[in-house]
N, C-alpha and C positions, 0 to 999 in steps of 0.2 A: 745124660741129664741136661748138659749144656745144649746139646743139639735139639732136644725137645723144647726147652725154654726158648731157644732162638726161633724155632719153627712156629711156636705159639705167638711170639711177638710179630713175626712176619705175617701171620694170618690176621692179627688185629689191625695191622697197618693196611693190609689189602681190603679188609672189611670197611675200615674208615674211609679209604679212598673211594670204595664202591658207593658208600652212603653219601659222601661229598659229591661224587659224580652224579648220583641220583638227585640230590638237592639242586645241583647246578642245572641239570636237565629240566627239573620242574620250574625253576626260576626262569630259565630260558623260554620254556613253553609259555609261562605267564606273560613274559615280556612280548612274545610273539603274538599272543592273543590281543594285548593292548595295541600293538602296532597294527594288527589286522583290523581292529575296530576303528582306529583312526583313519586307516586307508579306506575303509568302507564308507565312513562319513564323508571323507574327501571326494570319493567317487560319486556319492549321492549329490553333493554340491555341484560337481562338474556336470553331471547328467542334467541337474535342474537348470543350471546356467545355460547349458547347450540347448536344452528344450526351449528356454525363454528366447534365446537369440534366434533359434529356428522359427519360432512363432512370429517374431518381429520381422524376419525376412519374408515369411509367407504373407504377412500384412502388406509389406512394401511391394511385393510382387502384384498384389491385387490393386494397388493404387496406380492410376494412370499418371501421366506426366501433367500435373496440375499447373505447370507454368504455361501450358498451352490452353487457351480457352477461346470461346466465341462470345461475342456480345449479343445479348438478346434485347430487343427493343419492343416495349409495349407503348402504343401510341393511339391517341384519340384526339381529333381536331374537329371542333365545331365552331359556329359563328362566334360564340361568346366565351369559349374556353379552349385551352390546349393542355393536354396531359401527355407527358413523355417520361417513361421510366426505362432506364438501361441497367442491366446487370450481367455479370459473367456466367457462363455455363461451361463446366469443366469436363463433362462426360463422366462424372463420378456421381452416381445416383444419390448417395446419402447427403452430399452437399447440395447438388442441383435441386433436389426436391424441396429442401428447406428454403432455398433462395426463391425458387419459382412460386411456392405457396405464399411467401411473404410479399413478393412483388405483385402477384395477382390480387392479393387482398388490398394492397395500396392502390392499385390501378382502379379497382372497382369502387373503393371507398372515396377516393379523390374525385371521381366523376359524380358521385352522389353529393359530395360536399360542394362541388362547383355548381351543380344545378340549384342547390338550395341558396347559395350565396348570390347568384345572379338574379334570383327571383326577388331579392330584397330591394325595395325602392331606393334605399339609401345608397345602393351600389352604383346608381346612375351618376355619371360624372357631371358635376355642376357646370351649367352654362353651355355645354356642348351638345346636349341632347342625345349623346351616344353612351354606350356602356363600355367600361374598361374590359379588356379581354383578360379573364382570369387564367393564370397558368400555374401548373404544378410540374416541376422538373426534378428528376432524380438521376444523378450521375455517380460514377465511382472512380476512385483512383486505382492505379495499378495494384493488383492483389499481391500480398506478400505470402509466398509459399515456401515452407520449409518441410523437413521430414516429419515434423511434429504437428504443425498447424497451418491453417490458411486464414489470413486476416484481410478483410476488405472494408475499406472506408467509403461511406456513401455521403454525398452532399445532397441536401433537399432544398430547393429554392421555390418559394411560393410568392407570386406577384398578384396583388389585389389593388394596385393603384399607388399613386404617390411617387416620390423620387426613387425610393429603394423598396425592394421586396423584403421578405424575411427569409433568413437562412437557418436551417437546422442540420443536424448531422446524426448519424448513428453508424455502428460498425458491426460486421459479422465476423465472429472469431470462432473457429471450429478446430477441435482437438482430433487430429487424424488418427492418432494411436488408439484412442478410446472411443472414437466415433460419438462425440458429444459437443454441444455448444459450450463455449467458455464464458462465464460471467466474470466480472471484475474481482469479486470476492475469491473465487477459485484460483484465478491467475495470481493474485497477490499471496494467497495462502501457499501455493506451490513455490513461490519465491521467498518464503519465510518472512514476509512482511505484512503490513496491513494498510488500510486506507489512511489512517491517521499519519503514519510515517511518510507515505507517498505524497500526501497533500502538502507536507512541509517542504518536500523536494520540489514540488511544482511551484510553491511560493518562492523558493530560492531562485529558481530559473527566471521567474518574472521580475525579480528584484535585481539579479546579477547578470543574466544572459545578454549578450550583445544583440540577440534576435529582437529583443523588446526595448532596446535603448532609445529608439525614437519616441517612445510613448512616456518616458519618464525623464525628469531633470537630474542633473548631476551636481552635487551629491543627491542621492535619493531622499525625497522628502518623507517626513513622518506620515503625512496624509496618504501618500502613495502606498507606503507599507501597511497602513491600516486598511486601505481599500483592498490590497492584495490579500490580507488576512481574511477579510470579509468574503472575497470572491473564491477563496480556496478552502473554505470550510470542508472538513472531511465527511460530506454527505453523498449518498448515491445519486441524488438529484444533480449535484455538481459534476459528477464523473460518470454519467450513464453512458457516454460515448467514448470508446477507447479502441485503439488498434495496436497491433503487435509487430515488431520486427525481431530479428535475431539479437540485436544489440540494445533494444529499448522498448519501452511502452510509451505510447503517445496518447495523451488525454485531451479531449476536445470540449470546449464550451465557449459561449459568447461572454466575454468579460465586460459587462456593461459599464462598470465603474472605472475601468482602466483604459479601454480603447474606444474609439468612435464606432458608431453602428456600422459604418462602411467597412470596418475590418472584418465584420461577420464572425463566423466561428473560427476560433484560433486553436491550434494544436500545440501543446507543450510537451516536448520530448524529455523523458527522464531515462537515462541509461540504466541497464541492469547492474553495471559496475557501481554506479552511485547508490543504487538501492542496496546492493550487497554491503557496501562500505557503511551506510547508515545503519543497516541491521546489525553489523558487527559492533559498531560504536554503541548502539543501544544496549548491548550485552554488558557494557562497562558502566551502565548507569549506577549512581550512588543510591542506595535504598535507605531512606530515613524511616525508622520504626519508632512510633510513639507507644510505649508500654502502658502509660496511664489510661489512654483512651483507645488503645488498640486500633490505630490506623497507620497506614504507610504512605509514603510518597517516593517517587522516583525523580532524582535530580540528575542533570547532565554530568558526565564525568569531568567536564571542564570546571565544575564548581569545587573540585577537590582542593582543600586548603583555603578556600575563599569565603567560608561561612562558618558560623557557629549557631547553635540554637539555645536560646535562653528563655526561661519562664518569666512572663511579665504580668503586671497587675495594672497597667495603664488604662485598659478598657474597663470602665466602671460597670458596664452592663454585662460583663463576662465573668464566668467562674475562673477562667485562666486564659492566658494567651501564650502562644509559642512563637517567639520572635526569631526570625532568621536574619542574622546580622552579617553585614559585609565585613570581611577581614582582608587586610593587606599588610604583608610582611609581619604577620603576627599581631597586628594592631586592629582593634575593633573600630570601624569607621562609622557605620550608620545602619539603619534598618533596610532590608530588602523587601520582605513581606512578613505578614503575621497571620497565624491561624488562631481564631478565638473560639472558645467553647461557651455557649450560653446555656444556662441551666433550665431551659424550657424548650419544648418542641413547637410552641405556638407563637414564636417571635414573629411579629408582623412588620415592625418598623426597624430595619437593621441599618438604615441610613446609607452611608457610602460603602458599607461592607458588602461583599458578594456571598450569596448563599452557596454552601457546599452540599449539606445534607441535614436531614433531621434523623436522629438515631438514638435509641435507648434513652429517650427523655431529654436529649440535648439538641441544640441547634449549632451546627458548625459553619463558621463564616471565615472569609479571608479578605485581606486588603493589602495592596502594595504600598510602598512609600509614595506619598502624594506629589512630591516635587524633588528636583535634583538638589542634593546637598551642596553647600558652597565649596566643599573640597574639590568637586568635579568641575566647577566653573572655570572659565578662562582666568589664568593666573593662580588658580588653586593648586595645592600640592599634588592633587591626583587628576589634573586636567587631561592627562594622556589616557586615563581610564574612563573618560566620560562615555565614549561610544560603547565600550564593553559593559559598563554598568547599566546604561540605557537599554541595551539588548537584554540583559538579564531581567530587568524589571518589566519591560514592555512586551518582550517576545517569549522569554523562557519561563517566567513565573506562571502565566496563564496555561502553558503547556504542562508545567509541573502539577498544577491544580487538577488537570484532567486525569492524572494518575492516582488521585486520592482514592484509597479503598480501605474499608474496614476489614480486619482480619477475621 
């Protein structure tokens, strides 16, 4: 009997082991399936990445050495005018065709323009009985060629008499990887920035860079800063000409308010490192959200701890005002700027206030503090903060107001 009982127990143990072994095998199989699926996904990614790199290598093989080029010259000389246009030819059809078509168009149109101009009786030079020789000249700087792009800057000089001719510029920027022309919006988008941000960096270069020191006094005057602000507005008209290098973007224009006409077109170089740093800093902007009227503002990170917002009733024509007050060491000092809400959309006379928008039956306006508070004057308790406060009011507040949006 004992032997039978012992045998039965032994069989139960063996069956249990067998079941456990079966469970372990199933579990192991399941784990193997998971690992196999992960490996398969990894293999697909590797294959995809390899194919991409192979495609890029094939594109590179098709590209000739664009650092080598020939200069093409289009020339027309007559008694009353001279046309000369020079441009590079790389032996790479997609780039060469675009350049050749553009230059041929300029060559033909400039001749037509010259013939029309010299027909004008007013073109005759006074007192000499002869006519000035009209000239149209296009030259280019050394092209910048990388694995990704080719960038060529062109100078255009037109002479119609007088002491100086007129200078213009444009640039040819071509994406070699995607075979397409690059405009400024696309270039800045790929760099994670926008024209508004880059225009501020251009302004900083004009105010601080040694390159432009001869054109400004030290310390930099308020008028010069205001002129810089006017000349660097973030419009495509101001930045239609730009060229690229591996380290920077160069933006060209004639700064009529800053430099003499003899300076011609001036290029302002902004490094990609500065653009990246400014983009990163912008991520740290302080977002002010007004829940009563559903609008937001973006303030510089440097304003942290330096302001509070209070509701005010000082503006008798407004439903309410939101006053941004300057703080120092936990003490409220003075107003920086205010946003007022008028309970009408038809406000015509808003006086010294600046219009923001008409929205949902209201008019939104803003105004900065009008004069420097005595605390910041020489001998005042905060005189060492005068420059910082002036920058906040004169430079940063207008930029803050450009971020005003309704939710």
